C-alpha positions in Angstrom: -33.4 -49.1 -23.1 -29.7 -49.1 -22.4 -27.9 -46.1 -20.8 -24.6 -44.5 -21.7 -22.2 -45.4 -18.9 -18.7 -44.2 -18.3 -16.5 -46.4 -16.1 -13.6 -44.5 -14.5 -10.9 -47.0 -14.0 -9.8 -50.1 -16.0 -8.6 -52.4 -13.3 -10.3 -55.7 -12.5 -13.3 -53.9 -10.9 -13.8 -51.5 -13.8 -13.5 -54.3 -16.4 -16.0 -56.6 -14.6 -18.4 -53.7 -14.2 -18.1 -53.0 -18.0 -18.6 -56.8 -18.7 -22.0 -57.0 -16.9 -23.1 -53.6 -18.0 -22.7 -54.4 -21.7 -24.5 -57.7 -21.1 -27.5 -55.6 -19.9 -27.4 -53.6 -23.2 -25.7 -50.4 -21.9 -23.3 -48.4 -24.0 -20.0 -48.5 -22.0 -16.9 -46.5 -22.2 -13.9 -47.2 -19.9 -11.6 -44.2 -19.1 -8.2 -44.9 -17.4 -5.1 -42.8 -16.6 -2.8 -45.7 -17.6 -2.2 -47.8 -20.7 -4.0 -50.7 -18.9 -1.0 -53.1 -18.4 0.1 -52.4 -14.9 -1.1 -51.8 -11.3 -2.7 -53.9 -8.6 -4.8 -55.9 -11.0 -1.7 -57.3 -12.7 0.7 -57.8 -9.7 -1.6 -59.5 -7.2 -1.3 -63.0 -5.9 -4.2 -64.2 -8.1 -6.2 -65.7 -5.3 -10.0 -66.1 -5.3 -10.1 -66.8 -1.6 -13.3 -67.1 0.4 -11.1 -68.2 3.3 -9.9 -64.6 3.8 -13.0 -63.7 5.8 -11.1 -61.6 8.4 -11.1 -58.0 7.3 -7.8 -56.0 7.4 -9.2 -54.0 10.3 -8.9 -56.9 12.8 -8.2 -56.6 16.5 -4.6 -55.8 17.3 -3.7 -54.7 13.7 -3.2 -51.0 14.5 -1.1 -52.0 17.5 1.1 -54.2 15.3 1.2 -51.3 12.7 2.6 -49.0 15.4 5.1 -51.6 16.5 6.2 -52.2 12.9 6.4 -48.5 12.0 10.1 -48.5 12.7 10.9 -51.7 10.8 11.3 -51.0 7.1 10.9 -54.7 6.2 7.7 -55.4 8.3 4.7 -57.0 6.6 2.5 -53.9 7.5 3.9 -50.4 7.4 1.7 -47.4 8.1 3.7 -44.2 7.5 2.6 -41.5 10.0 2.0 -38.2 8.4 0.2 -34.9 9.2 -2.5 -35.3 6.6 -6.1 -34.8 7.6 -7.5 -37.5 5.3 -5.0 -40.0 6.6 -5.6 -39.1 10.2 -9.4 -39.5 9.8 -8.8 -42.9 8.0 -6.4 -44.1 10.8 -9.0 -43.2 13.5 -11.8 -45.0 11.7 -9.5 -48.0 11.1 -8.7 -48.2 14.8 -12.3 -47.9 15.7 -13.2 -50.7 13.3 -10.6 -53.1 14.7 -12.8 -55.0 17.1 -14.2 -58.6 17.4 -17.8 -57.6 16.8 -16.9 -56.0 13.5 -14.9 -59.1 12.4 -17.8 -61.4 13.2 -20.2 -59.2 11.3 -17.9 -58.7 8.3 -16.9 -62.4 7.9 -20.3 -63.4 6.6 -20.4 -60.5 4.2 -16.9 -61.3 2.9 -17.8 -65.0 2.5 -20.8 -64.2 0.4 -19.2 -61.8 -2.0 -16.1 -64.0 -2.5 -18.1 -67.2 -3.1 -20.2 -65.4 -5.6 -17.1 -64.0 -7.3 -15.6 -67.5 -7.7 -18.8 -68.7 -9.4 -18.9 -65.7 -11.7 -15.2 -66.0 -12.6 -15.8 -69.5 -13.6 -19.1 -68.6 -15.5 -17.3 -65.8 -17.5 -14.4 -68.0 -18.3 -16.7 -70.8 -19.6 -19.2 -68.7 -21.4 -16.6 -66.5 -23.2 -14.2 -69.5 -23.8 -11.3 -67.8 -21.9 -8.2 -69.8 -21.6 -6.7 -67.9 -18.6 -5.4 -70.2 -15.9 -8.0 -70.9 -13.3 -7.4 -73.7 -10.8 -9.3 -75.1 -7.9 -6.4 -76.7 -6.0 -6.9 -75.0 -2.6 -4.4 -73.0 -0.6 -2.0 -73.9 2.2 -1.4 -71.6 5.2 2.1 -72.5 6.3 3.3 -71.9 9.9 6.8 -72.1 11.4 5.8 -71.4 15.0 3.3 -72.8 17.5 2.0 -69.2 18.1 1.2 -68.7 14.5 -0.4 -72.1 14.2 -2.6 -71.4 17.1 -3.8 -68.1 15.6 -4.4 -69.8 12.2 -6.4 -72.6 13.9 -8.7 -70.0 15.4 -9.2 -68.4 12.0 -9.8 -71.8 10.4 -12.5 -72.5 12.9 -14.3 -69.4 11.9 -14.0 -70.3 8.2 -15.4 -73.8 8.9 -18.3 -72.4 10.9 -19.1 -70.3 7.9 -19.5 -73.5 5.8 -16.2 -73.3 3.9 -13.9 -76.3 3.6 -10.7 -76.2 5.6 -8.6 -78.6 7.8 -5.5 -78.6 9.9 -2.4 -80.1 8.3 0.9 -81.3 9.8 4.4 -81.5 8.2 3.6 -85.0 6.8 0.4 -83.7 5.2 2.3 -80.8 3.7 4.8 -83.3 2.2 1.9 -85.2 0.7 0.3 -82.1 -0.8 3.7 -80.8 -2.2 5.8 -84.0 -2.6 8.5 -82.3 -4.9 9.2 -79.3 -2.6 11.2 -79.0 0.6 9.0 -76.9 2.9 10.2 -75.6 6.3 7.0 -75.5 8.3 5.6 -77.3 11.4 2.1 -77.4 10.1 -0.7 -75.2 8.9 -4.2 -75.1 7.4 -5.4 -76.4 4.0 -8.2 -74.3 2.6 -9.8 -76.4 -0.1 -12.3 -73.7 -0.7 -9.7 -71.4 -2.4 -8.9 -71.1 -6.1 -6.1 -69.3 -8.0 -5.4 -67.7 -11.3 -2.8 -65.8 -13.4 -4.1 -62.2 -13.3 -2.5 -60.8 -16.4 -4.0 -63.6 -18.5 -7.6 -62.9 -17.4 -7.1 -59.2 -17.7 -5.8 -59.6 -21.3 -8.7 -61.8 -22.3 -11.3 -59.6 -20.6 -10.0 -56.5 -22.4 -10.0 -58.3 -25.7 -13.6 -59.5 -25.2 -14.9 -56.1 -24.2 -13.3 -54.4 -27.3 -14.9 -57.1 -29.5 -18.4 -56.5 -28.1 -18.1 -52.7 -28.6 -16.9 -51.3 -25.2 -14.8 -48.1 -25.9 -11.4 -47.8 -24.2 -9.9 -44.4 -23.5 -6.4 -45.1 -22.2 -3.8 -42.7 -20.9 -6.6 -40.3 -20.2 -6.8 -38.8 -16.7 -10.1 -37.5 -15.3 -9.3 -34.0 -14.1 -12.7 -32.6 -13.1 -16.4 -33.0 -13.4 -19.5 -30.8 -13.9 -22.0 -31.4 -11.1 -25.5 -29.9 -10.8 -28.4 -30.8 -8.5 -26.8 -34.0 -7.3 -26.1 -35.1 -10.9 -22.9 -35.4 -12.8 -23.5 -33.8 -16.2 -20.1 -34.5 -17.7 -16.5 -35.3 -16.8 -13.4 -33.5 -18.1 -10.2 -35.4 -18.9 -6.9 -34.1 -19.9 -8.0 -34.6 -23.5 -11.8 -34.0 -23.8 -15.2 -33.5 -22.2 -17.3 -36.6 -21.8 -21.1 -36.9 -21.2 -23.1 -39.9 -20.0 -26.2 -41.0 -18.2 -24.4 -42.9 -15.5 -20.9 -43.0 -14.1 -19.0 -45.7 -12.3 -16.1 -44.7 -10.0 -13.7 -47.7 -10.0 -10.4 -45.8 -9.9 -8.9 -47.7 -7.1 -6.6 -45.6 -4.8 -7.4 -42.5 -6.8 -11.2 -42.8 -6.1 -11.1 -40.6 -3.0 -9.6 -37.7 -5.0 -12.5 -37.8 -7.5 -15.2 -38.4 -4.9 -14.4 -35.1 -3.3 -15.6 -33.4 -6.5 -19.2 -34.4 -5.5 -18.7 -33.5 -1.9 -18.2 -37.1 -0.7 -15.2 -37.6 1.5 -14.5 -41.3 1.0 -12.1 -42.6 3.7 -9.5 -44.4 1.5 -5.8 -45.0 1.6 -3.5 -46.5 -0.9 -2.0 -49.8 0.3 1.1 -50.7 -1.7 1.9 -54.4 -2.4 4.9 -55.9 -4.1 5.5 -58.9 -6.3 8.5 -60.9 -7.5 8.2 -63.3 -10.4 10.6 -66.2 -11.0 10.7 -68.5 -14.1 13.2 -70.9 -12.3 11.6 -74.3 -11.7 10.3 -74.3 -8.1 8.3 -77.5 -8.1 5.5 -75.6 -6.3 2.0 -76.7 -7.5 -0.2 -75.2 -4.7 -0.6 -71.6 -3.6 0.6 -70.9 -0.1 0.6 -68.1 2.4 3.7 -67.9 4.7 1.9 -67.1 8.0 4.6 -65.3 10.0 5.9 -63.4 7.0 2.5 -62.5 5.6 3.8 -63.3 2.1 2.0 -65.2 -0.7 3.3 -67.8 -3.1 1.4 -68.7 -6.3 2.2 -71.1 -9.1 1.1 -69.2 -12.1 1.1 -70.1 -15.8 4.8 -70.4 -16.7 6.2 -68.8 -13.5 5.9 -68.6 -9.7 4.9 -65.4 -8.0 5.9 -64.2 -4.6 3.8 -61.3 -3.3 3.2 -59.4 -0.1 3.4 -56.4 2.3 0.9 -53.7 2.9 2.6 -50.3 2.9 0.2 -47.4 3.6 2.3 -44.4 2.7 0.3 -42.3 0.2 -0.1 -42.6 -3.5 3.3 -43.4 -5.0 5.0 -46.2 -7.0 8.4 -46.0 -5.3 9.9 -49.5 -4.8 11.3 -50.0 -1.3 14.1 -52.5 -1.8 14.1 -53.6 1.8 10.5 -54.7 1.5 11.4 -56.6 -1.7 14.3 -58.3 0.1 12.0 -59.2 3.0 9.7 -61.1 0.6 12.6 -62.9 -1.0 14.1 -63.8 2.4 10.8 -65.1 3.6 10.5 -67.4 0.6 13.9 -68.8 1.3 13.1 -69.4 5.0 10.0 -71.5 4.1 11.4 -73.0 0.8 15.1 -73.4 1.5 15.8 -74.6 -2.1 14.5 -71.4 -3.6 16.9 -68.5 -3.9 15.3 -65.4 -5.5 18.0 -64.0 -7.9 19.3 -60.4 -7.9 17.7 -59.8 -11.3 14.3 -61.1 -10.1 14.4 -58.8 -7.2 15.4 -55.8 -9.4 12.4 -56.6 -11.6 10.0 -56.5 -8.7 6.8 -54.5 -9.3 4.2 -52.8 -7.1 0.5 -52.0 -7.1 -1.7 -49.7 -5.0 -4.7 -51.3 -3.4 -7.5 -49.0 -2.2 -8.0 -49.6 1.5 -11.2 -48.6 3.4 -11.0 -48.2 7.2 -13.2 -51.3 7.9 -11.8 -53.7 5.4 -15.1 -53.8 3.3 -15.3 -52.2 -0.1 -17.5 -49.3 -1.1 -20.2 -50.4 -3.5 -23.3 -48.4 -4.3 -24.6 -44.8 -4.7 -24.0 -42.0 -2.2 -26.8 -39.7 -1.3 -24.6 -36.9 -2.6 -25.0 -38.0 -6.3 -27.8 -39.9 -8.1 -25.9 -41.0 -11.1 -22.5 -42.1 -9.7 -22.0 -45.8 -8.6 -18.9 -46.2 -6.5 -16.9 -49.5 -6.6 -13.6 -49.2 -4.7 -11.9 -49.9 -1.3 -11.4 -53.6 -1.7 -7.9 -53.6 -0.1 -6.2 -57.0 -0.7 -9.4 -58.6 -1.9 -10.0 -56.8 -5.2 -9.2 -59.9 -7.2 -11.3 -62.1 -5.0 -14.3 -59.8 -5.1 -13.9 -58.4 -8.7 -16.5 -60.3 -10.7 -19.2 -60.0 -8.0 -18.6 -56.3 -7.6 -19.0 -55.8 -11.4 -22.3 -57.7 -11.3 -23.6 -55.5 -8.3 -22.6 -52.3 -10.2 -24.6 -53.5 -13.2 -27.6 -54.5 -11.1 -27.6 -51.0 -9.5 -27.4 -49.1 -12.8 -30.0 -51.4 -14.4 -32.4 -50.9 -11.4 -32.4 -54.7 -10.7 -32.6 -56.4 -7.3 -29.0 -56.9 -6.3 -27.6 -60.4 -5.8 -26.3 -59.4 -2.4 -27.4 -56.8 0.2 -25.6 -53.5 -0.2 -25.9 -52.0 3.3 -22.4 -53.3 4.5 -20.8 -51.7 1.4 -22.7 -48.4 1.5 -20.4 -45.4 0.5 -22.1 -43.2 3.1 -21.7 -45.6 6.0 -20.4 -44.2 9.3 -17.3 -45.4 11.0 
């Protein structure tokens, strides 16, 4: 018999959880603080990328973060602040940034992203979605020998994991993108990667869920919860009291605030990313990552998106114009014919990505609470891991054997 389930958060993770839960016969309600038309699920690069097997907490990242702390246009910005949650997170992040952790995590990231690709395609086919979904691969473009050397090492790891990738030179790049002038000495072509237009998939998923009876409570903020004997009995929003058998915490960067209500101190920080859209004809047909600039380029349905930066500076939606300029300037350095206009830069948007200290998401139940399933902390991989996370959440609540082992994602794991 189906359970009454409340999903807190209506981003890609929350919607995918609701999708699989309703397929299992559960009565699902989604509660979200927004009107469900903005945020990280709408402004991301749209990649479904198994090639991104290196977690954010890689060796040397914290050192780079400290070096870039004084550069307002750097790809990674970690704002130092006297906040206990941030300091605990920073220490755990630094501790996780080692080769052993990267090697252990790569296999885990590969498995969940490959499963997500398959499920994304399955959902699109079975529900007749028309959202853009393309299997064209992705280019990693390099302008320096140092970057190319680093990327070749990463590509070797990807190939060793059974994913398709190969080195490309400037002539290969021209063959892959014949109508675009690209300033790069070479790079890697990851045939294993796919891409999409996020807002299209989100729109169709919301429409489908409403059609099959999922309830949406938008512009409704969860303020508190009633908790007794390791069980949530109800949640209180700014509008009403809601009861359910099971709860899913998929509130992205806000999840740590709510987890404290059950005595669980999730180490989580908001990582802000930016995007600029252009409708000018760019000629770009393949997604690309600009290696030195850490910026992403995606040909979406009717426009091209430029995205990037990781700004860890607390929960806020302030647009840092220097960081927007840095993305636009990077695009021009690699694609000299593309000039991002003043209006396009002014229309830049941002989204907050929930970042765990070890670069792996939190998926599962904490020992602190027996009817709360946590699904957050995906950092820059929320889109790549969204459908698989939704399936895992549904399997947990339906008491089924999970498609992937959950130990690496355990919310109670030690750092």
